[in-house]
Backbone as a printed PyTorch tensor [residue, N CA C, xyz], in Angstrom:
tensor([[[  0.8330,  -1.1840,   0.0000],
         [  0.0000,   0.0000,   0.0000],
         [  0.8800,   1.2510,   0.0000]],

        [[  0.6130,   2.1250,  -0.9150],
         [  1.3710,   3.3620,  -1.0450],
         [  0.7410,   4.4400,  -0.1660]],

        [[  1.5560,   5.1260,   0.5900],
         [  1.0770,   6.2090,   1.4430],
         [  1.3080,   7.5140,   0.6870]],

        [[  0.2250,   8.2360,   0.4080],
         [  0.3120,   9.4770,  -0.3620],
         [  0.4760,  10.6790,   0.5590]],

        [[  1.2030,  11.6600,   0.0740],
         [  1.2830,  12.9420,   0.7650],
         [ -0.0100,  13.7130,   0.5380]],

        [[ -0.3430,  14.5810,   1.4820],
         [ -1.4930,  15.4680,   1.2870],
         [ -1.1930,  16.3760,   0.0920]],

        [[ -2.2660,  16.8390,  -0.5630],
         [ -2.0900,  17.6960,  -1.7340],
         [ -2.7300,  19.0660,  -1.5790]],

        [[ -3.5690,  19.2270,  -0.5490],
         [ -4.2680,  20.5040,  -0.4040],
         [ -4.6830,  20.7150,   1.0530]],

        [[ -5.2040,  21.9160,   1.3070],
         [ -5.5720,  22.2830,   2.6740],
         [ -6.7170,  21.4150,   3.1930]],

        [[ -7.6340,  21.0370,   2.3320],
         [ -8.7610,  20.1890,   2.7580],
         [ -8.2540,  18.8500,   3.3050]],

        [[ -7.2720,  18.2560,   2.6510],
         [ -6.7090,  16.9810,   3.1330],
         [ -5.9790,  17.1780,   4.4590]],

        [[ -5.3790,  18.3330,   4.6340],
         [ -4.7460,  18.6720,   5.9100],
         [ -5.7990,  18.7630,   7.0100]],

        [[ -6.9300,  19.3900,   6.7020],
         [ -8.0150,  19.5370,   7.6770],
         [ -8.5990,  18.1720,   8.0830]],

        [[ -8.6380,  17.2260,   7.1580],
         [ -9.1160,  15.8730,   7.4880],
         [ -8.2270,  15.2780,   8.5750]],

        [[ -6.9180,  15.4420,   8.4430],
         [ -5.9890,  14.9120,   9.4470],
         [ -6.0990,  15.6560,  10.7740]],

        [[ -6.3570,  16.9560,  10.7200],
         [ -6.5700,  17.7210,  11.9550],
         [ -7.7850,  17.1700,  12.6920]],

        [[ -8.8360,  16.9000,  11.9440],
         [-10.0560,  16.3600,  12.5520],
         [ -9.7880,  14.9860,  13.1750]],

        [[ -8.9590,  14.1900,  12.5230],
         [ -8.6090,  12.8750,  13.0810],
         [ -7.9270,  13.0280,  14.4320]],

        [[ -6.9360,  13.9030,  14.5150],
         [ -6.2370,  14.1360,  15.7870],
         [ -7.2130,  14.6840,  16.8310]],

        [[ -8.0430,  15.6510,  16.4450],
         [ -9.0260,  16.2100,  17.3790],
         [ -9.9610,  15.1130,  17.8910]],

        [[-10.4010,  14.2360,  17.0120],
         [-11.2850,  13.1420,  17.4230],
         [-10.5810,  12.1770,  18.3720]],

        [[ -9.3190,  11.8840,  18.1160],
         [ -8.5610,  11.0100,  19.0170],
         [ -8.4810,  11.6370,  20.4100]],

        [[ -8.2100,  12.9370,  20.4570],
         [ -8.0960,  13.6190,  21.7510],
         [ -9.4530,  13.7400,  22.4420]],

        [[-10.4880,  13.9770,  21.6790],
         [-11.8290,  14.1410,  22.2280],
         [-12.4150,  12.8180,  22.7020]],

        [[-12.0630,  11.7340,  22.0260],
         [-12.6780,  10.4300,  22.3150],
         [-12.3510,   9.9250,  23.7200]],

        [[-11.1720,  10.2890,  24.1930],
         [-10.6720,   9.8090,  25.4850],
         [-10.5560,   8.2800,  25.5130]],

        [[-10.7360,   7.6110,  24.3550],
         [-10.4790,   6.1660,  24.2870],
         [ -8.9920,   5.9910,  24.5060]],

        [[ -8.6320,   5.0750,  25.3650],
         [ -7.2390,   4.9740,  25.7730],
         [ -6.2720,   4.8610,  24.6020]],

        [[ -6.4860,   3.9590,  23.6820],
         [ -5.4950,   3.7680,  22.6170],
         [ -5.3930,   5.0000,  21.7170]],

        [[ -6.5150,   5.5790,  21.3170],
         [ -6.4990,   6.7450,  20.4350],
         [ -5.9560,   7.9810,  21.1480]],

        [[ -6.4340,   8.2140,  22.3530],
         [ -6.0060,   9.3750,  23.1200],
         [ -4.5000,   9.3060,  23.3990]],

        [[ -4.0670,   8.1550,  23.8650],
         [ -2.6410,   7.9700,  24.1670],
         [ -1.7940,   8.1520,  22.9100]],

        [[ -2.2910,   7.6570,  21.8010],
         [ -1.5700,   7.7840,  20.5340],
         [ -1.3820,   9.2590,  20.1700]],

        [[ -2.4660,  10.0170,  20.2310],
         [ -2.3920,  11.4420,  19.8950],
         [ -1.4710,  12.1870,  20.8610]],

        [[ -1.5630,  11.8620,  22.1310],
         [ -0.6900,  12.5040,  23.1280],
         [  0.7700,  12.2010,  22.8130]],

        [[  1.0730,  10.9670,  22.4670],
         [  2.4550,  10.6020,  22.1460],
         [  2.9680,  11.3330,  20.9110]],

        [[  2.1050,  11.5320,  19.9190],
         [  2.5120,  12.3150,  18.7460],
         [  2.8630,  13.7410,  19.1640]],

        [[  2.0550,  14.3050,  20.0520],
         [  2.3170,  15.6620,  20.5280],
         [  3.5880,  15.7340,  21.3730]],

        [[  3.8120,  14.7210,  22.1980],
         [  5.0040,  14.6950,  23.0500],
         [  6.2850,  14.6280,  22.2300]],

        [[  6.2700,  13.7950,  21.2010],
         [  7.4870,  13.5100,  20.4430],
         [  7.7450,  14.4690,  19.2940]],

        [[  6.7480,  15.2620,  18.9360],
         [  6.8720,  16.1130,  17.7590],
         [  7.8760,  17.2350,  17.9050]],

        [[  8.3380,  17.6880,  16.7670],
         [  9.2540,  18.8190,  16.7050],
         [  8.6660,  19.9500,  15.8690]],

        [[  7.9680,  19.5880,  14.7890],
         [  7.3700,  20.5760,  13.8990],
         [  5.8540,  20.4460,  13.9650]],

        [[  5.1840,  21.5770,  14.1930],
         [  3.7480,  21.5700,  14.4140],
         [  3.0320,  22.6390,  13.5960]],

        [[  1.8150,  22.3150,  13.1970],
         [  0.9060,  23.3140,  12.6620],
         [  0.1700,  23.8720,  13.8800]],

        [[  0.2620,  25.1830,  14.0730],
         [ -0.4060,  25.8470,  15.1960],
         [ -1.6510,  26.5350,  14.6510]],

        [[ -2.8150,  26.1100,  15.1470],
         [ -4.0850,  26.6460,  14.6560],
         [ -4.7280,  27.4650,  15.7690]],

        [[ -4.9780,  28.7390,  15.4660],
         [ -5.6170,  29.6310,  16.4370],
         [ -7.0510,  29.1880,  16.6690]],

        [[ -7.4080,  29.0040,  17.9320],
         [ -8.7710,  28.6230,  18.3230],
         [ -9.2620,  29.6320,  19.3520]],

        [[-10.5270,  29.5270,  19.7200],
         [-11.1030,  30.4600,  20.6970],
         [-10.3420,  30.4490,  22.0120]],

        [[ -9.9030,  29.2720,  22.4250],
         [ -9.2750,  29.1240,  23.7420],
         [ -7.7500,  29.0860,  23.6870]],

        [[ -7.1530,  29.5640,  22.6180],
         [ -5.6980,  29.5160,  22.4780],
         [ -5.3300,  28.8830,  21.1500]],

        [[ -4.3630,  27.9910,  21.1740],
         [ -3.9270,  27.3010,  19.9630],
         [ -4.1040,  25.7980,  20.1250]],

        [[ -4.2880,  25.1300,  18.9990],
         [ -4.2530,  23.6710,  18.9290],
         [ -3.0330,  23.3380,  18.0810]],

        [[ -2.3900,  22.2280,  18.3780],
         [ -1.1530,  21.8700,  17.6860],
         [ -1.2680,  20.5030,  17.0410]],

        [[ -0.7040,  20.4210,  15.8320],
         [ -0.7860,  19.1930,  15.0400],
         [  0.6050,  18.8350,  14.5260]],

        [[  1.1040,  17.6420,  14.8300],
         [  2.4560,  17.2330,  14.4390],
         [  2.5780,  16.9690,  12.9370]],

        [[  3.6020,  17.5470,  12.3460],
         [  3.7480,  17.5310,  10.8880],
         [  3.8850,  16.1350,  10.2970]],

        [[  4.5930,  15.2640,  10.9730],
         [  4.8460,  13.9480,  10.3800],
         [  3.5620,  13.1550,  10.2060]],

        [[  2.6030,  13.3500,  11.1040],
         [  1.2860,  12.7140,  10.9630],
         [  0.4410,  13.4720,   9.9470]],

        [[  0.5050,  14.7870,   9.9970],
         [ -0.3730,  15.6270,   9.1870],
         [ -0.0860,  15.5490,   7.7010]],

        [[  1.1220,  15.2070,   7.3310],
         [  1.5290,  15.2750,   5.9310],
         [  1.0910,  14.1360,   5.0360]],

        [[  0.4760,  13.1000,   5.6030],
         [  0.0580,  11.9480,   4.7980],
         [ -1.4550,  11.9090,   4.6750]],

        [[ -1.9320,  11.7040,   3.4730],
         [ -3.3550,  11.7640,   3.1410],
         [ -4.1750,  10.7630,   3.9510]],

        [[ -5.3110,  11.2670,   4.5030],
         [ -6.2510,  10.4410,   5.2730],
         [ -5.5490,   9.5800,   6.3200]],

        [[ -4.6540,  10.1910,   7.0570],
         [ -3.8430,   9.4290,   7.9980],
         [ -4.6700,   8.9530,   9.1960]],

        [[ -4.3090,   7.7950,   9.6920],
         [ -4.9070,   7.2030,  10.8850],
         [ -3.7970,   6.6050,  11.7260]],

        [[ -4.1540,   6.2110,  12.9160],
         [ -3.2140,   5.5510,  13.8080],
         [ -2.5900,   4.3430,  13.1160]],

        [[ -3.4370,   3.5010,  12.5360],
         [ -2.9840,   2.2610,  11.9040],
         [ -2.0980,   2.5430,  10.6970]],

        [[ -2.5340,   3.4900,   9.8560],
         [ -1.7560,   3.8180,   8.6600],
         [ -0.4030,   4.3970,   9.0440]],

        [[ -0.4070,   5.2970,  10.0280],
         [  0.8380,   5.9490,  10.4480],
         [  1.8230,   4.9170,  11.0130]],

        [[  1.3200,   4.0030,  11.8170],
         [  2.1950,   2.9740,  12.3850],
         [  2.7680,   2.0450,  11.3210]],

        [[  1.9960,   1.7900,  10.2660],
         [  2.4710,   0.8670,   9.2230],
         [  3.3410,   1.5620,   8.1800]],

        [[  3.4270,   2.8900,   8.2330],
         [  4.2160,   3.6600,   7.2670],
         [  5.6740,   3.6930,   7.7180]],

        [[  6.4490,   2.7490,   7.2420],
         [  7.8450,   2.6550,   7.6880],
         [  8.7250,   3.7610,   7.0970]],

        [[  8.2210,   4.4490,   6.0750],
         [  9.0270,   5.4970,   5.4480],
         [  8.6150,   6.9080,   5.8760]],

        [[  7.7560,   7.0170,   6.9110],
         [  7.3090,   8.3540,   7.3330],
         [  8.5010,   9.1900,   7.7760]],

        [[  8.4760,  10.4580,   7.3480],
         [  9.6250,  11.2950,   7.6280],
         [  9.2390,  12.7630,   7.4900]],

        [[  9.5910,  13.5500,   8.4770],
         [  9.3020,  14.9730,   8.4520],
         [ 10.0160,  15.7090,   7.3290]],

        [[ 11.1440,  15.1830,   6.8600],
         [ 11.8370,  15.8560,   5.7580],
         [ 11.0460,  15.7320,   4.4570]],

        [[ 10.0760,  14.8330,   4.4330],
         [  9.1810,  14.6820,   3.2820],
         [  7.9060,  15.5010,   3.4990]],

        [[  7.3310,  15.4000,   4.7030],
         [  6.0550,  16.0730,   4.9620],
         [  6.2070,  17.5830,   5.1410]],

        [[  7.2790,  18.0330,   5.7620],
         [  7.4320,  19.4660,   6.0370],
         [  7.4150,  20.3370,   4.7840]],

        [[  8.1700,  19.9950,   3.7290],
         [  8.0900,  20.8220,   2.5240],
         [  6.6870,  20.8260,   1.8970]],

        [[  5.9830,  19.7120,   1.9920],
         [  4.6350,  19.6330,   1.4280],
         [  3.6760,  20.5350,   2.2080]],

        [[  3.7800,  20.5120,   3.5320],
         [  2.9310,  21.3730,   4.3630],
         [  3.2690,  22.8490,   4.1150]],

        [[  4.5610,  23.1600,   4.0020],
         [  4.9830,  24.5290,   3.7100],
         [  4.3780,  24.9980,   2.3910]],

        [[  4.4100,  24.1380,   1.3880],
         [  3.8450,  24.4740,   0.0770],
         [  2.3410,  24.7370,   0.1880]],

        [[  1.6270,  23.8610,   0.8890],
         [  0.1710,  23.9830,   1.0050],
         [ -0.2240,  25.2240,   1.8040]],

        [[  0.4560,  25.4690,   2.9010],
         [  0.1010,  26.6090,   3.7570],
         [  0.6370,  27.9350,   3.2230]],

        [[  1.6790,  27.8690,   2.4050],
         [  2.2940,  29.1020,   1.9220],
         [  2.9720,  29.8730,   3.0380]],

        [[  3.3430,  29.1700,   4.0820],
         [  3.9960,  29.7640,   5.2550],
         [  5.2960,  29.0260,   5.5370]],

        [[  6.2760,  29.7530,   6.0560],
         [  7.5360,  29.1280,   6.4360],
         [  7.4030,  28.4970,   7.8190]],

        [[  8.1310,  27.4420,   8.0230],
         [  8.2500,  26.7810,   9.3220],
         [  9.2640,  27.5860,  10.1270]],

        [[  8.8300,  28.1100,  11.3080],
         [  9.7040,  29.0080,  12.0710],
         [  9.7820,  28.6190,  13.5510]],

        [[ 10.9040,  28.9660,  14.1620],
         [ 11.0150,  28.8940,  15.6200],
         [ 10.2750,  30.1130,  16.1560]],

        [[  9.5410,  29.9100,  17.2470],
         [  8.7520,  31.0130,  17.7720],
         [  8.5260,  30.7630,  19.2690]],

        [[  9.1650,  31.5710,  20.0890],
         [  9.0940,  31.3800,  21.5430],
         [  7.6620,  31.5040,  22.0680]],

        [[  6.8870,  32.4410,  21.5280],
         [  5.5060,  32.6190,  21.9700],
         [  4.6710,  31.3720,  21.6540]],

        [[  4.8350,  30.8360,  20.4510],
         [  4.0920,  29.6200,  20.0900],
         [  4.5740,  28.4150,  20.8910]],

        [[  5.8550,  28.3850,  21.2110],
         [  6.3520,  27.2890,  22.0440],
         [  5.6980,  27.3430,  23.4220]],

        [[  5.5250,  28.5540,  23.9670],
         [  4.8300,  28.7090,  25.2510],
         [  3.3740,  28.2600,  25.1350]],

        [[  2.7460,  28.6030,  24.0170],
         [  1.3610,  28.1670,  23.7840],
         [  1.2860,  26.6380,  23.6830]],

        [[  2.2730,  26.0400,  23.0360],
         [  2.3510,  24.5750,  22.9470],
         [  2.4330,  23.9660,  24.3500]],

        [[  3.2720,  24.5550,  25.1980],
         [  3.4260,  24.0570,  26.5710],
         [  2.0900,  24.1290,  27.3180]],

        [[  1.3710,  25.2390,  27.1560],
         [  0.0610,  25.3880,  27.8000],
         [ -0.9170,  24.3370,  27.2770]],

        [[ -0.9080,  24.1230,  25.9770],
         [ -1.7980,  23.1370,  25.3480],
         [ -1.5410,  21.7480,  25.9250]],

        [[ -0.2890,  21.3910,  26.0700],
         [  0.0660,  20.0870,  26.6450],
         [ -0.4500,  19.9670,  28.0750]],

        [[ -0.2890,  21.0200,  28.8510],
         [ -0.7640,  21.0070,  30.2350],
         [ -2.2760,  20.8400,  30.2910]],

        [[ -2.9890,  21.5110,  29.3890],
         [ -4.4480,  21.3670,  29.3160],
         [ -4.8190,  19.9130,  29.0170]],

        [[ -4.0240,  19.2720,  28.1520],
         [ -4.2760,  17.8670,  27.7950],
         [ -3.8490,  16.9000,  28.9020]],

        [[ -3.1500,  17.4170,  29.9010],
         [ -2.8380,  16.5980,  31.0620],
         [ -1.4700,  15.9660,  31.1010]],

        [[ -0.5230,  16.5330,  30.3580],
         [  0.8420,  15.9950,  30.4590],
         [  1.8570,  17.1210,  30.4300]],

        [[  3.0030,  16.8360,  30.9970],
         [  4.0780,  17.8120,  31.0290],
         [  4.9540,  17.6170,  29.7980]],

        [[  5.0500,  18.6420,  28.9590],
         [  5.8470,  18.5030,  27.7380],
         [  7.3430,  18.5110,  28.0250]],

        [[  8.0800,  17.9370,  27.1130],
         [  9.5420,  18.0120,  27.1850],
         [  9.9470,  19.4580,  26.9340]],

        [[ 11.1270,  19.8070,  27.3780],
         [ 11.6140,  21.1700,  27.1700],
         [ 11.8280,  21.4590,  25.6790]],

        [[ 12.2580,  20.4430,  24.9280],
         [ 12.4720,  20.5860,  23.4850],
         [ 11.8260,  19.4090,  22.7770]],

        [[ 11.8090,  19.4630,  21.4510],
         [ 11.2530,  18.3770,  20.6510],
         [ 12.1750,  17.1710,  20.6480]],

        [[ 11.8560,  16.2000,  19.8140],
         [ 12.6750,  14.9900,  19.6980],
         [ 14.1260,  15.3400,  19.4100]],

        [[ 15.0090,  14.5470,  19.9540],
         [ 16.4570,  14.6890,  19.7570],
         [ 16.9890,  16.0360,  20.2490]],

        [[ 16.2550,  16.6750,  21.1750],
         [ 16.7010,  17.9390,  21.7470],
         [ 16.6170,  19.1220,  20.7960]],

        [[ 15.8410,  18.9870,  19.7440],
         [ 15.7170,  20.0350,  18.7360],
         [ 14.6160,  21.0260,  19.1470]],

        [[ 14.8640,  22.3060,  18.8970],
         [ 13.8420,  23.3190,  19.1910],
         [ 12.6310,  23.1160,  18.2920]],

        [[ 11.4660,  23.2860,  18.8590],
         [ 10.2370,  23.1420,  18.0880],
         [ 10.1070,  24.2770,  17.0720]],

        [[  9.4390,  23.9410,  15.9640],
         [  9.1600,  24.9280,  14.9240],
         [  7.6660,  24.8480,  14.5950]],

        [[  7.1500,  25.9270,  14.0350],
         [  5.7130,  26.0260,  13.8330],
         [  5.3560,  26.7070,  12.5080]],

        [[  4.2260,  26.2820,  11.9750],
         [  3.5020,  27.0410,  10.9550],
         [  2.2990,  27.5950,  11.6960]],

        [[  1.8630,  28.7970,  11.3650],
         [  0.7100,  29.3970,  12.0390],
         [ -0.4620,  29.4670,  11.0700]],

        [[ -1.6240,  28.9960,  11.5360],
         [ -2.8600,  29.0740,  10.7570],
         [ -3.8970,  29.7900,  11.6090]],

        [[ -4.4350,  30.8810,  11.0920],
         [ -5.4840,  31.6120,  11.8390],
         [ -6.8530,  31.0830,  11.5120]]])
């Protein structure tokens, strides 16, 4: 089975809804999965919401109609592939941003876990911003 990259903003929104549903469901496997993606991520799409920001990890977001099962079976998943595609679709650069990093930390606390100081491999988190 070939895993396709997203091609447009609508496909990106489908993946956002998947993550939101996993977090909302509170089903242990789905919720834990989404939390782990957030814990381990380095590059995130930051979406402005009424109550602050919501964050979506790029490596999950970049593959069309992604799910827990599909993501786990995708042995070639890689942010160096998804990040340029997301940048192209959003028309925004991926940037380091201390304010958004603070918002990410708050979001994690709201979800009930303490975030790492930095992303995977000690790398500073980077963000795309979507209003």
